All heavy atoms as an XYZ file, in Angstrom:
976
protein
N      22.609     60.932      9.752
C      22.290     59.639      9.305
C      23.613     58.767      9.436
O      24.686     59.178      9.099
C      21.829     59.514      7.907
C      21.452     58.168      7.410
S      21.133     58.052      5.718
C      19.571     58.767      5.649
N      23.504     57.601      9.901
C      24.586     56.627     10.041
C      25.113     56.188      8.712
O      24.347     56.061      7.687
C      24.154     55.434     10.907
O      25.109     54.449     10.773
N      26.396     56.005      8.651
C      27.053     55.522      7.351
C      26.998     54.049      7.287
O      27.520     53.523      6.310
C      28.438     56.151      7.251
O      29.213     55.526      8.257
N      26.453     53.364      8.286
C      26.484     51.980      8.278
C      25.350     51.410      7.382
O      24.204     51.628      7.632
C      26.259     51.342      9.718
O      27.291     51.915     10.546
C      26.368     49.832      9.760
N      25.689     50.615      6.329
C      24.697     49.976      5.560
C      23.914     49.015      6.442
O      24.417     48.360      7.327
C      25.469     49.266      4.439
C      26.791     49.800      4.469
C      27.022     50.379      5.938
N      22.573     48.878      6.107
C      21.743     47.975      6.982
C      21.112     46.871      6.102
O      20.117     46.313      6.484
C      20.561     48.802      7.599
C      21.187     49.876      8.532
C      21.775     49.248      9.839
N      22.207     50.309     10.686
C      23.164     50.191     11.572
N      23.735     49.027     11.678
N      23.489     51.150     12.355
N      21.711     46.588      4.910
C      21.142     45.602      4.160
C      21.523     44.177      4.501
O      22.718     43.946      4.621
C      21.541     45.805      2.651
O      21.226     47.127      2.315
C      21.014     44.824      1.640
N      20.625     43.232      4.663
C      21.042     41.778      4.980
C      21.798     41.349      3.757
O      21.567     41.749      2.656
C      19.693     41.151      5.081
C      18.644     42.145      5.163
C      19.171     43.433      4.619
N      22.687     40.353      4.027
C      23.545     39.857      2.989
C      23.596     38.350      2.862
O      23.378     37.610      3.861
C      24.987     40.278      3.249
O      25.837     39.883      2.224
N      23.754     37.892      1.656
C      23.924     36.455      1.354
C      25.369     36.070      1.271
O      25.697     34.968      0.778
C      23.198     36.097      0.106
C      21.676     36.129      0.296
O      21.170     35.862      1.385
O      21.036     36.499     -0.694
N      26.301     36.963      1.815
C      27.708     36.696      1.772
C      27.973     35.340      2.461
O      27.307     35.070      3.645
C      28.533     37.789      2.382
C      30.045     37.583      2.371
C      30.645     37.668      0.993
C      30.702     38.713      3.212
N      28.828     34.466      1.907
C      29.166     33.220      2.476
C      29.511     33.415      3.993
O      30.397     34.246      4.291
C      30.401     32.670      1.796
C      30.849     31.325      2.273
O      30.679     31.026      3.481
O      31.335     30.570      1.535
N      28.888     32.765      4.900
C      29.164     32.982      6.386
C      30.597     32.793      6.694
O      31.064     33.415      7.645
C      28.213     31.926      7.085
C      27.100     31.619      6.077
C      27.773     31.789      4.665
N      31.292     31.899      6.041
C      32.761     31.635      6.373
C      33.489     32.881      5.979
O      34.437     33.285      6.675
C      33.271     30.435      5.607
N      33.268     33.582      4.873
C      33.879     34.795      4.550
C      33.505     35.905      5.565
O      34.394     36.740      5.974
C      33.626     35.270      3.050
C      34.107     34.142      2.106
C      34.197     36.538      2.673
C      33.642     34.300      0.710
N      32.185     36.030      5.793
C      31.729     37.119      6.708
C      32.364     36.930      8.043
O      32.731     37.995      8.694
C      30.239     37.021      6.822
N      32.605     35.762      8.542
C      33.231     35.581      9.850
C      34.659     35.998      9.940
O      35.138     36.408     10.935
C      33.075     34.066     10.206
N      35.288     35.984      8.741
C      36.771     36.355      8.682
C      36.940     37.834      8.616
O      37.996     38.374      9.061
C      37.388     35.754      7.499
C      37.469     34.127      7.540
C      38.168     33.535      6.301
N      39.421     34.192      6.069
C      40.067     34.166      4.805
N      39.305     33.507      3.803
N      41.183     34.654      4.709
N      35.910     38.617      7.959
C      36.154     40.066      7.841
C      36.166     40.798      9.168
O      35.460     40.490     10.076
C      34.954     40.522      7.109
C      34.776     40.320      5.533
C      33.556     40.964      4.947
C      36.022     40.882      4.846
N      37.146     41.721      9.126
C      37.311     42.686     10.185
C      36.844     44.104      9.743
O      37.583     44.712      9.114
C      38.680     42.700     10.746
C      39.182     41.344     11.454
C      40.560     41.327     11.918
C      40.888     40.038     12.458
N      42.390     39.854     12.446
N      35.584     44.432     10.072
C      35.043     45.690      9.568
C      35.405     46.720     10.512
O      35.600     46.561     11.745
C      33.511     45.532      9.614
C      33.115     44.338      8.630
C      31.687     43.922      8.856
N      31.339     42.687      8.321
C      31.746     41.500      8.835
N      32.438     41.452      9.952
N      31.415     40.336      8.274
N      35.312     47.951     10.028
C      35.436     49.187     10.902
C      34.205     49.428     11.690
O      33.179     48.690     11.445
N      34.212     50.381     12.508
C      33.016     50.669     13.298
C      31.720     50.942     12.457
O      30.680     50.747     12.981
C      33.374     51.981     14.118
C      34.783     51.922     14.048
C      35.289     51.322     12.871
N      31.936     51.323     11.243
C      30.790     51.656     10.297
C      30.394     50.467      9.557
O      29.528     50.494      8.749
C      31.192     52.818      9.441
C      32.481     52.475      8.535
O      32.977     51.355      8.628
O      32.870     53.396      7.836
N      30.971     49.266      9.825
C      30.624     48.025      9.181
C      31.270     47.875      7.742
O      30.913     46.949      7.018
N      32.238     48.753      7.496
C      32.862     48.743      6.169
C      34.330     48.267      6.173
O      34.983     48.393      7.184
C      32.797     50.119      5.549
C      31.352     50.760      5.419
C      31.524     52.085      4.959
C      30.565     50.029      4.388
N      34.700     47.740      5.002
C      36.222     47.491      4.806
C      36.645     48.250      3.628
O      35.834     48.370      2.591
C      36.442     45.939      4.614
C      36.119     45.227      5.911
C      35.656     45.405      3.483
N      37.890     48.714      3.543
C      38.349     49.351      2.384
C      38.504     48.237      1.297
O      39.031     47.193      1.544
C      39.705     49.981      2.814
C      40.070     49.318      4.088
C      38.862     48.742      4.668
N      38.259     48.718      0.037
C      38.511     47.791     -1.107
C      39.316     48.544     -2.160
O      38.901     49.535     -2.744
C      37.072     47.526     -1.674
N      40.475     47.965     -2.354
C      41.424     48.523     -3.342
C      41.185     47.917     -4.746
O      41.188     46.674     -4.784
C      42.918     48.294     -2.926
C      43.102     48.922     -1.527
C      43.866     48.779     -3.900
C      44.357     48.517     -0.886
N      40.945     48.715     -5.688
C      40.863     48.184     -7.080
C      42.224     48.379     -7.820
O      42.760     49.426     -7.816
C      39.789     48.874     -7.868
N      42.702     47.127     -8.318
C      43.918     47.103     -9.021
C      43.829     46.569    -10.411
O      43.029     45.672    -10.580
C      44.874     46.239     -8.160
C      46.321     46.099     -8.679
C      47.141     45.201     -7.847
O      46.681     44.085     -7.392
N      48.370     45.579     -7.579
N      44.553     47.184    -11.327
C      44.444     46.693    -12.712
C      45.071     45.312    -12.887
O      46.193     45.206    -12.551
C      45.079     47.698    -13.726
C      45.004     47.240    -15.140
C      43.658     46.974    -15.770
O      42.792     47.807    -15.599
N      43.499     45.799    -16.345
N      44.277     44.433    -13.483
C      44.810     43.051    -13.692
C      46.014     43.204    -14.685
O      45.826     43.859    -15.766
C      43.741     42.180    -14.285
C      44.122     40.821    -14.761
C      44.461     39.809    -13.831
C      44.405     40.447    -16.105
C      44.832     38.597    -14.177
C      44.803     39.353    -16.420
C      44.981     38.343    -15.588
O      45.430     37.098    -15.996
N      46.994     42.384    -14.530
C      48.144     42.365    -15.546
C      49.230     43.399    -15.221
O      50.433     43.070    -15.429
N      48.848     44.617    -14.824
C      49.857     45.681    -14.637
C      50.102     45.931    -13.182
O      51.153     46.511    -12.849
C      49.402     47.033    -15.297
O      48.291     47.543    -14.627
C      49.171     46.795    -16.762
N      49.151     45.699    -12.276
C      49.380     46.007    -10.920
C      49.027     47.486    -10.523
O      49.112     47.924     -9.402
N      48.619     48.271    -11.459
C      48.369     49.674    -11.276
C      47.242     49.725    -10.273
O      46.084     49.182    -10.424
C      47.922     50.330    -12.631
C      47.473     51.799    -12.620
C      47.009     52.285    -13.935
O      46.524     51.436    -14.725
O      47.213     53.478    -14.158
N      47.449     50.636     -9.272
C      46.307     50.918     -8.245
C      45.492     51.923     -8.857
O      45.854     52.999     -9.229
C      46.955     51.266     -6.871
C      45.860     51.691     -5.946
C      47.969     50.249     -6.317
N      44.133     51.572     -8.919
C      43.249     52.466     -9.625
C      42.423     53.332     -8.579
O      42.192     54.529     -8.853
C      42.231     51.601    -10.425
C      42.879     50.766    -11.495
C      41.872     49.795    -12.064
C      43.470     51.609    -12.575
N      41.937     52.762     -7.529
C      41.053     53.482     -6.652
C      40.865     52.727     -5.327
O      41.258     51.578     -5.248
C      39.692     53.748     -7.230
C      38.908     52.484     -7.674
S      37.262     52.817     -8.098
C      36.401     53.036     -6.556
N      40.270     53.427     -4.430
C      39.763     52.779     -3.082
C      38.336     53.216     -2.978
O      37.954     54.248     -3.180
C      40.700     53.371     -1.948
C      40.158     52.828     -0.589
C      41.261     52.101      0.050
C      39.632     53.905      0.266
N      37.650     52.132     -2.708
C      36.205     52.311     -2.386
C      35.927     51.540     -1.025
O      36.874     51.043     -0.326
N      34.636     51.364     -0.658
C      34.329     50.824      0.661
C      33.189     49.735      0.302
O      32.410     49.896     -0.552
C      33.822     51.870      1.558
C      34.754     52.898      1.911
C      34.971     54.101      1.311
C      35.714     52.796      2.863
N      36.078     54.727      1.878
C      36.534     53.880      2.847
C      36.032     51.789      3.866
C      37.625     54.121      3.749
C      37.068     51.993      4.735
C      37.838     53.153      4.703
N      33.316     48.615      1.138
C      32.360     47.535      0.887
C      31.927     47.125      2.247
O      32.692     47.078      3.188
C      32.991     46.317      0.227
C      33.407     46.493     -1.248
S      34.001     44.991     -1.969
C      34.342     45.565     -3.647
N      30.681     46.759      2.270
C      30.108     45.917      3.448
C      29.880     44.522      2.943
O      30.271     44.169      1.784
C      28.801     46.606      3.980
C      27.664     46.562      3.109
O      27.809     46.264      1.786
O      26.510     46.716      3.519
N      29.279     43.649      3.798
C      29.142     42.292      3.376
C      28.309     42.154      2.067
O      28.685     41.351      1.222
C      28.355     41.521      4.543
C      29.260     41.328      5.693
O      30.271     42.072      5.925
O      28.869     40.397      6.457
N      27.257     42.989      1.895
C      26.470     42.884      0.737
C      27.200     43.339     -0.549
O      27.024     42.764     -1.622
C      25.158     43.641      0.858
C      24.208     43.561     -0.340
C      23.756     42.191     -0.618
O      23.790     41.224      0.108
O      23.276     42.034     -1.907
N      27.948     44.424     -0.368
C      28.781     44.860     -1.637
C      29.747     43.770     -1.930
O      29.966     43.596     -3.133
C      29.421     46.188     -1.222
N      30.369     43.258     -1.024
C      31.310     42.055     -1.298
C      30.596     40.896     -1.962
O      31.055     40.289     -2.998
C      32.097     41.707     -0.052
C      33.127     40.641     -0.254
C      34.157     40.936     -1.267
C      33.888     40.354      1.047
N      29.527     40.557     -1.450
C      28.749     39.483     -1.996
C      28.353     39.724     -3.535
O      28.491     38.850     -4.261
C      27.415     39.274     -1.218
C      26.466     38.371     -1.885
N      26.654     36.968     -1.969
C      25.164     38.602     -2.488
C      25.616     36.456     -2.619
N      24.707     37.415     -2.884
N      27.848     41.012     -3.749
C      27.532     41.299     -5.080
C      28.703     41.286     -5.982
O      28.567     40.901     -7.144
C      26.779     42.660     -5.166
C      25.499     42.754     -4.476
C      24.933     44.163     -4.428
N      23.681     44.316     -3.639
C      23.016     45.322     -3.577
N      23.173     46.386     -4.317
N      21.885     45.383     -2.810
N      29.889     41.833     -5.503
C      31.093     41.868     -6.356
C      31.426     40.355     -6.630
O      31.872     40.102     -7.777
C      32.197     42.491     -5.508
O      31.838     43.897     -5.270
C      33.570     42.476     -6.276
N      31.351     39.460     -5.697
C      31.840     38.095     -5.894
C      30.874     37.323     -6.865
O      31.290     36.395     -7.558
C      31.871     37.394     -4.487
C      33.053     37.763     -3.595
C      32.814     37.206     -2.256
C      34.387     37.399     -4.155
N      29.582     37.710     -6.845
C      28.551     36.870     -7.530
C      28.181     37.496     -8.908
O      27.664     36.823     -9.739
C      27.331     36.711     -6.769
O      26.791     37.988     -6.326
C      27.634     35.903     -5.479
N      28.509     38.749     -9.169
C      28.093     39.385    -10.399
C      29.289     39.625    -11.347
O      29.048     39.885    -12.501
C      27.425     40.765    -10.201
O      28.338     41.628     -9.668
C      26.233     40.631     -9.275
N      30.434     39.605    -10.763
C      31.650     39.921    -11.664
C      31.863     41.360    -12.026
O      32.709     41.784    -12.793
N      31.061     42.255    -11.319
C      31.225     43.726    -11.350
C      31.482     44.233     -9.946
O      30.824     43.865     -9.006
C      29.990     44.245    -11.974
C      29.590     43.895    -13.374
C      30.142     44.813    -14.455
N      29.856     46.262    -14.264
C      28.737     46.867    -14.597
N      27.711     46.201    -14.982
N      28.689     48.128    -14.375
N      32.336     45.279     -9.808
C      32.651     45.775     -8.564
C      31.378     46.652     -7.972
O      30.868     47.566     -8.701
C      33.813     46.734     -8.575
S      35.383     45.813     -8.578
N      30.989     46.233     -6.909
C      29.921     46.938     -6.136
C      30.487     47.608     -4.826
O      31.212     46.937     -4.098
C      28.761     46.084     -5.749
O      28.198     45.486     -7.007
C      27.615     46.814     -5.086
N      30.259     48.873     -4.647
C      30.722     49.670     -3.539
C      29.603     50.161     -2.615
O      28.505     50.354     -3.198
C      31.687     50.662     -3.911
C      32.874     50.253     -4.673
C      32.930     50.278     -6.129
C      34.069     49.765     -3.994
C      33.999     49.878     -6.790
C      35.054     49.247     -4.739
C      35.117     49.389     -6.130
O      36.186     48.912     -6.788
N      29.944     50.513     -1.363
C      28.909     51.332     -0.530
C      29.383     52.759     -0.680
O      30.544     53.096     -0.352
C      28.876     50.808      0.846
C      28.072     51.739      1.756
C      28.490     52.615      2.601
C      26.633     51.775      1.699
N      27.452     53.267      3.197
C      26.187     52.753      2.626
C      25.577     51.083      1.046
C      24.911     52.936      2.931
C      24.310     51.321      1.286
C      24.025     52.287      2.295
N      28.521     53.685     -1.094
C      28.846     55.109     -1.135
C      28.493     55.645      0.119
O      27.364     55.827      0.602
C      28.088     55.807     -2.213
O      28.265     57.219     -2.176
N      29.566     56.187      0.864
C      29.287     56.751      2.172
C      28.677     58.092      2.068
O      27.870     58.544      2.932
C      30.712     56.940      2.926
C      31.311     55.540      3.140
C      32.701     55.786      3.875
N      33.640     56.562      3.160
C      34.843     56.993      3.538
N      35.145     56.706      4.746
N      35.525     57.702      2.831
N      28.865     58.878      0.888
C      28.237     60.173      0.804
C      26.743     60.012      0.337
O      25.943     60.837      0.773
C      29.069     61.013     -0.305
O      29.176     60.366     -1.469
N      26.489     59.077     -0.519
C      25.091     58.867     -1.026
C      24.259     57.974     -0.190
O      23.030     57.792     -0.482
C      25.161     58.468     -2.543
C      25.693     59.544     -3.468
C      25.572     59.184     -4.896
N      26.032     57.836     -5.165
C      27.061     57.412     -5.856
N      27.922     58.382     -6.209
N      27.373     56.294     -6.110
N      24.984     57.137      0.634
C      24.340     56.191      1.476
C      23.552     55.195      0.667
O      22.386     54.875      0.907
C      23.361     56.913      2.412
C      23.938     57.790      3.497
C      24.791     56.986      4.513
O      24.285     56.284      5.206
N      26.112     57.190      4.514
N      24.221     54.711     -0.444
C      23.664     53.657     -1.240
C      24.770     52.815     -1.968
O      25.900     53.275     -1.999
C      22.657     54.328     -2.261
C      23.569     55.109     -3.251
C      22.557     55.806     -4.213
O      21.288     55.933     -3.970
O      23.061     56.383     -5.240
N      24.340     51.659     -2.515
C      25.268     50.800     -3.285
C      25.404     51.423     -4.591
O      24.464     52.059     -5.153
C      24.674     49.347     -3.322
C      24.701     48.630     -1.979
C      23.570     48.525     -1.296
C      25.868     48.194     -1.395
C      23.467     47.957     -0.060
C      25.841     47.623     -0.154
C      24.649     47.466      0.537
O      24.613     46.862      1.749
N      26.598     51.250     -5.205
C      26.800     51.668     -6.560
C      27.690     50.636     -7.285
O      28.651     50.071     -6.637
C      27.239     53.062     -6.662
C      28.637     53.356     -5.994
C      28.818     53.573     -4.649
C      29.891     53.498     -6.618
N      30.188     53.877     -4.400
C      30.791     53.842     -5.531
C      30.436     53.357     -7.874
C      32.184     53.999     -5.784
C      31.690     53.494     -8.092
C      32.576     53.882     -7.056
N      27.268     50.318     -8.438
C      28.100     49.381     -9.309
C      29.003     50.259    -10.155
O      28.449     51.067    -10.978
C      27.144     48.462    -10.075
C      28.020     47.507    -11.019
C      26.264     47.609     -9.177
N      30.273     50.084    -10.154
C      31.170     50.904    -10.816
C      30.929     50.831    -12.313
O      30.869     49.705    -12.912
C      32.619     50.526    -10.530
C      33.692     51.235    -11.251
C      33.790     52.705    -10.653
C      34.939     53.483    -11.328
N      34.853     54.843    -11.119
N      30.660     51.960    -12.995
C      30.379     51.966    -14.346
C      28.881     52.034    -14.768
O      28.555     52.283    -15.956
N      28.003     51.792    -13.908
C      26.581     51.827    -14.231
C      26.073     53.168    -14.825
O      25.185     53.130    -15.758
C      25.671     51.481    -13.083
C      25.373     50.033    -12.923
O      25.934     49.197    -13.764
O      24.554     49.575    -12.047
N      26.596     54.301    -14.321
C      26.306     55.579    -14.874
C      27.315     56.184    -15.804
O      27.028     56.787    -16.815
C      26.020     56.634    -13.798
O      27.132     56.707    -12.931
C      24.824     56.196    -12.942
N      28.685     55.847    -15.453
C      29.733     56.405    -16.254
C      30.115     55.568    -17.555
O      30.747     56.048    -18.480
C      30.984     56.612    -15.379
O      31.432     55.317    -15.051
N      29.762     54.243    -17.414
C      30.258     53.291    -18.470
C      31.724     52.866    -18.205
O      32.275     51.999    -18.931
N      32.246     53.387    -17.095
C      33.711     52.932    -16.764
C      33.709     51.754    -15.831
O      33.910     51.894    -14.644
C      34.462     54.133    -16.094
C      34.580     55.339    -17.009
N      34.874     56.597    -16.501
C      34.352     55.420    -18.413
C      34.776     57.429    -17.649
N      34.495     56.746    -18.681
N      33.472     50.662    -16.420
C      33.233     49.296    -15.787
C      34.470     48.639    -15.160
O      35.446     48.866    -15.791
C      32.476     48.395    -16.701
C      32.181     47.079    -16.037
C      31.172     49.022    -17.152
N      34.304     48.110    -14.015
C      35.275     47.276    -13.449
C      34.957     45.792    -13.591
O      34.054     45.385    -12.803
C      35.681     47.681    -12.027
C      36.239     48.963    -11.942
C      36.545     49.457    -10.526
O      35.930     48.885     -9.526
N      37.444     50.372    -10.330
N      35.564     45.002    -14.476
C      35.217     43.561    -14.553
C      36.110     42.833    -13.616
O      37.358     42.934    -13.673
C      35.346     43.101    -16.038
C      34.508     43.725    -16.991
N      33.216     43.415    -17.115
C      34.770     44.698    -17.918
C      32.635     44.132    -18.078
N      33.588     44.957    -18.512
N      35.587     42.147    -12.672
C      36.401     41.425    -11.629
C      37.128     40.277    -12.131
O      36.573     39.410    -12.836
C      35.453     40.993    -10.498
C      36.234     40.240     -9.436
C      34.739     42.293     -9.858
N      38.445     40.213    -11.848
C      39.280     39.037    -12.264
C      39.537     38.151    -11.051
O      39.578     36.988    -11.109
C      40.619     39.432    -12.917
C      40.430     40.228    -14.207
C      39.978     39.461    -15.321
N      40.897     38.308    -15.635
C      41.627     38.208    -16.667
N      41.657     39.281    -17.574
N      42.376     37.263    -16.900
N      39.738     38.870     -9.883
C      39.993     38.153     -8.562
C      39.662     39.081     -7.343
O      39.676     40.226     -7.558
C      41.374     37.626     -8.524
O      42.399     38.695     -8.383
N      39.424     38.390     -6.308
C      39.188     39.085     -5.072
C      40.011     38.467     -3.921
O      39.968     37.198     -3.874
C      37.731     39.096     -4.695
C      37.508     39.829     -3.299
C      36.793     39.730     -5.771
N      40.706     39.222     -3.136
C      41.445     38.577     -2.102
C      41.371     39.477     -0.827
O      41.130     40.622     -0.900
C      42.950     38.545     -2.524
N      41.508     38.828      0.319
C      41.546     39.464      1.619
C      42.964     39.651      2.003
O      43.801     38.760      1.696
C      40.810     38.688      2.703
C      39.360     38.639      2.531
C      38.814     37.667      3.729
C      38.632     39.912      2.550
N      43.351     40.789      2.676
C      44.800     40.857      3.172
C      44.942     39.888      4.400
O      43.964     39.206      4.811
C      45.045     42.337      3.513
C      44.483     42.772      4.823
O      43.491     42.237      5.233
O      45.028     43.796      5.312
N      46.161     39.864      4.853
C      46.510     38.887      6.052
C      45.589     39.184      7.226
O      45.395     38.180      7.981
C      47.955     38.993      6.293
S      48.535     40.578      6.763
N      45.100     40.438      7.407
C      44.324     40.702      8.563
C      42.888     40.616      8.355
O      42.052     40.782      9.342
C      44.647     42.047      9.190
C      46.127     42.162      9.764
O      46.612     41.244     10.308
O      46.745     43.205      9.385
N      42.461     40.350      7.144
C      41.129     40.296      6.731
C      40.317     41.572      6.962
O      39.171     41.615      7.168
C      40.365     39.099      7.280
N      41.101     42.745      6.904
C      40.447     44.028      7.059
C      40.517     44.927      5.813
O      40.177     46.092      5.943
C      40.972     44.780      8.367
C      42.518     45.068      8.229
O      43.129     44.790      7.232
O      43.001     45.682      9.151
N      41.033     44.340      4.804
C      41.088     45.095      3.479
C      40.875     44.059      2.343
O      41.325     42.967      2.449
C      42.420     45.781      3.239
O      42.702     46.722      4.363
C      42.527     46.571      1.970
N      40.056     44.462      1.378
C      39.870     43.748      0.186
C      40.632     44.208     -1.095
O      40.749     45.421     -1.164
C      38.315     43.710     -0.196
C      38.040     42.927     -1.482
C      37.527     43.234      1.040
N      41.276     43.318     -1.761
C      41.954     43.645     -2.969
C      41.115     43.103     -4.193
O      40.962     41.831     -4.233
C      43.315     43.204     -2.994
C      44.139     43.441     -4.216
C      44.344     44.891     -4.484
C      45.452     42.732     -4.183
N      40.675     43.896     -4.962
C      39.877     43.487     -6.236
C      40.776     43.708     -7.449
O      41.045     44.868     -7.754
C      38.539     44.171     -6.339
C      37.749     43.458     -7.444
C      37.736     44.055     -5.012
N      41.136     42.701     -8.129
C      41.823     42.789     -9.417
C      40.792     42.867    -10.515
O      39.866     42.020    -10.606
C      42.805     41.621     -9.580
O      43.719     41.555     -8.457
C      43.684     41.809    -10.814
N      40.956     43.879    -11.282
C      39.852     44.184    -12.325
C      40.464     44.413    -13.695
O      41.639     44.784    -13.862
C      39.146     45.353    -11.926
C      38.358     45.169    -10.599
C      39.867     46.673    -11.975
N      39.606     44.252    -14.691
C      39.925     44.822    -16.007
C      39.094     46.126    -16.090
O      37.804     46.140    -16.081
C      39.467     43.953    -17.101
C      40.451     42.812    -17.380
O      41.697     43.065    -17.308
O      40.058     41.711    -17.687
N      39.743     47.360    -15.971
C      39.099     48.570    -15.958
C      38.876     49.044    -17.408
O      39.715     49.088    -18.222
C      39.941     49.586    -15.298
C      39.504     50.994    -15.137
C      38.365     51.161    -14.328
O      38.261     50.655    -13.114
N      37.294     51.747    -14.776
N      37.589     49.426    -17.551
C      37.120     50.040    -18.907
C      37.052     51.522    -18.634
O      36.206     51.943    -17.821
C      35.756     49.480    -19.361
C      35.360     50.185    -20.582
C      35.912     47.941    -19.526
N      37.954     52.387    -19.312
C      37.827     53.715    -19.083
C      38.479     54.184    -17.763
O      39.307     53.538    -17.229
N      38.089     55.411    -17.371
C      38.677     55.903    -16.077
C      38.133     55.374    -14.876
O      36.976     54.924    -14.846
C      38.272     57.478    -16.086
N      39.002     55.147    -13.934
C      38.603     54.657    -12.482
C      38.160     55.726    -11.673
O      37.352     55.568    -10.835
C      39.669     53.789    -11.916
N      38.687     56.902    -11.908
C      38.528     57.970    -10.863
C      37.324     58.830    -11.291
O      37.038     59.043    -12.510
C      39.710     58.975    -10.869
S      39.583     60.171     -9.571
N      36.590     59.297    -10.398
C      35.312     60.225    -10.729
C      35.748     61.458    -11.418
O      34.984     62.161    -11.950
C      34.585     60.472     -9.398
C      35.218     61.417     -8.503
N      36.179     60.981     -7.583
C      35.048     62.784     -8.275
C      36.589     62.037     -6.914
N      35.942     63.114     -7.340
N      37.041     61.832    -11.375
C      37.524     63.021    -12.105
C      37.727     62.793    -13.511
O      37.951     63.735    -14.153
C      38.814     63.553    -11.396
O      39.865     62.530    -11.655
C      38.677     63.878     -9.899
N      37.689     61.551    -13.885
C      37.925     61.180    -15.302
C      39.349     60.661    -15.598
O      39.682     60.322    -16.701
N      40.154     60.677    -14.533
C      41.516     60.147    -14.656
C      41.558     58.683    -14.580
O      40.657     58.043    -14.095
C      42.384     60.692    -13.506
N      42.606     58.016    -15.180
C      42.733     56.616    -15.228
C      42.758     56.109    -13.742
O      42.117     55.065    -13.556
C      43.998     56.203    -16.025
C      44.458     54.818    -15.887
C      43.618     53.869    -16.893
N      44.163     52.580    -16.584
C      43.427     51.573    -16.878
N      42.183     51.630    -17.292
N      43.835     50.267    -16.672
N      43.479     56.670    -12.918
C      43.654     56.289    -11.514
C      43.381     57.402    -10.587
O      43.590     58.570    -10.960
C      44.995     55.554    -11.266
O      45.203     55.422     -9.857
C      46.080     56.439    -11.740
N      42.997     57.111     -9.483
C      42.763     58.166     -8.428
C      44.117     58.688     -7.792
O      44.117     59.582     -6.962
C      41.874     57.731     -7.327
S      40.176     57.403     -7.859
N      45.267     58.027     -8.106
C      46.542     58.239     -7.405
C      47.626     58.732     -8.274
O      48.758     58.532     -8.019
C      46.980     56.844     -6.850
C      46.014     56.401     -5.733
C      45.139     55.385     -5.951
C      46.017     56.992     -4.446
C      44.318     54.826     -5.028
C      45.127     56.467     -3.445
C      44.306     55.467     -3.792
N      47.212     59.563     -9.329
C      48.306     60.107    -10.125
C      48.368     61.632    -10.192
O      49.260     62.173    -10.659
C      48.255     59.568    -11.636
C      46.996     59.964    -12.329
O      46.091     60.630    -11.717
O      46.770     59.671    -13.512
N      47.449     62.285     -9.527
C      47.290     63.718     -9.664
C      48.032     64.490     -8.524
O      48.434     65.583     -8.742
C      45.863     64.237     -9.684
N      48.243     63.875     -7.440
C      48.821     64.614     -6.266
C      49.979     63.761     -5.622
O      49.775     63.374     -4.470
C      47.726     64.918     -5.274
C      48.061     66.026     -4.374
O      49.125     66.639     -4.559
O      47.359     66.150     -3.356
N      51.011     63.508     -6.342
C      52.082     62.785     -5.769
C      52.870     63.666     -4.826
O      53.300     64.751     -5.225
C      52.971     62.218     -6.895
C      54.240     61.468     -6.256
C      52.208     61.373     -7.793
N      53.068     63.273     -3.648
C      53.674     64.105     -2.600
C      55.174     63.846     -2.551
O      55.734     62.728     -2.748
C      53.108     63.744     -1.127
C      51.574     63.738     -1.124
C      51.115     63.394      0.324
C      51.125     65.186     -1.449
N      55.988     64.901     -2.243
C      57.426     64.811     -2.285
C      57.830     64.006     -0.999
O      57.289     64.131      0.112
C      57.923     66.253     -2.149
C      56.814     67.013     -1.565
C      55.522     66.248     -1.975
N      58.969     63.201     -1.150
C      59.441     62.439     -0.031
C      60.882     62.851      0.128
O      61.635     62.707     -0.794
C      59.355     60.894     -0.425
C      59.948     60.150      0.836
C      57.965     60.510     -0.549
N      61.154     63.404      1.297
C      62.567     63.805      1.536
C      63.353     62.755      2.189
O      62.773     61.923      2.852
C      62.588     65.115      2.389
O      61.962     64.905      3.545
N      64.675     62.767      1.965
C      65.534     61.778      2.603
C      65.439     60.379      2.033
O      65.802     59.372      2.581
N      64.944     60.381      0.769
C      64.694     59.107      0.126
C      65.312     59.101     -1.300
O      65.402     60.209     -1.957
C      63.232     58.858     -0.018
O      62.923     57.778     -0.904
N      65.866     58.022     -1.777
C      66.434     57.921     -3.062
C      65.284     57.865     -3.962
O      64.255     57.357     -3.772
C      67.275     56.663     -3.190
C      68.526     56.766     -2.316
O      68.994     57.859     -2.064
O      69.065     55.717     -1.932
N      65.556     58.401     -5.277
C      64.562     58.339     -6.206
C      64.250     56.925     -6.784
O      63.135     56.584     -7.217
C      64.876     59.228     -7.431
N      65.309     56.066     -6.779
C      65.161     54.685     -7.169
C      64.768     53.825     -6.034
O      65.196     53.887     -4.990
C      66.505     54.223     -7.765
C      66.867     54.988     -9.029
O      65.983     55.424     -9.805
O      68.125     55.133     -9.194
N      63.912     52.827     -6.386
C      63.391     51.875     -5.290
C      64.679     51.073     -4.883
O      65.576     50.755     -5.638
C      62.440     50.991     -5.965
C      62.132     51.599     -7.258
C      63.189     52.612     -7.531
N      64.681     50.645     -3.531
C      65.751     49.778     -3.026
C      65.319     48.400     -3.035
O      64.245     48.031     -2.703
C      66.053     50.256     -1.647
C      67.115     49.395     -0.984
C      66.540     51.824     -1.595
N      66.198     47.601     -3.610
C      65.970     46.089     -3.561
C      66.327     45.577     -2.111
O      67.289     45.958     -1.604
C      66.789     45.414     -4.622
O      66.340     45.937     -5.925
N      65.517     44.737     -1.733
C      65.833     43.972     -0.436
C      66.267     42.529     -0.681
O      65.754     41.935     -1.473
C      64.683     44.110      0.464
C      64.392     45.558      0.892
C      63.432     45.689      1.980
O      63.287     44.675      2.693
O      62.769     46.693      2.073
């Protein structure tokens, strides 16, 4: 079965025209905690998921494994309340700033990016200012 969602969308045509989707019709959507900048998770959106996110105030994603839309928190209670939505400079990635209630990761962790930090060789431990 194709991973491409086939749902018609009411996404603003001006926004839809700007989006650069992958071959599967999806764009990556990064969820970031409002106020702290903590990166919580990465999900996938098509036009309809983005439309629902913009109009409901709750993050809606396309599940590639289940082949269906899912609203973050509908089953877990770990809701993402949308504060802002932005496209990156190439319009091929969405950044959703949220107020996260509970864990963002399906494993129960606050973020999907804290369990497997990889070692970086040849790098200073402190960030470099430019």
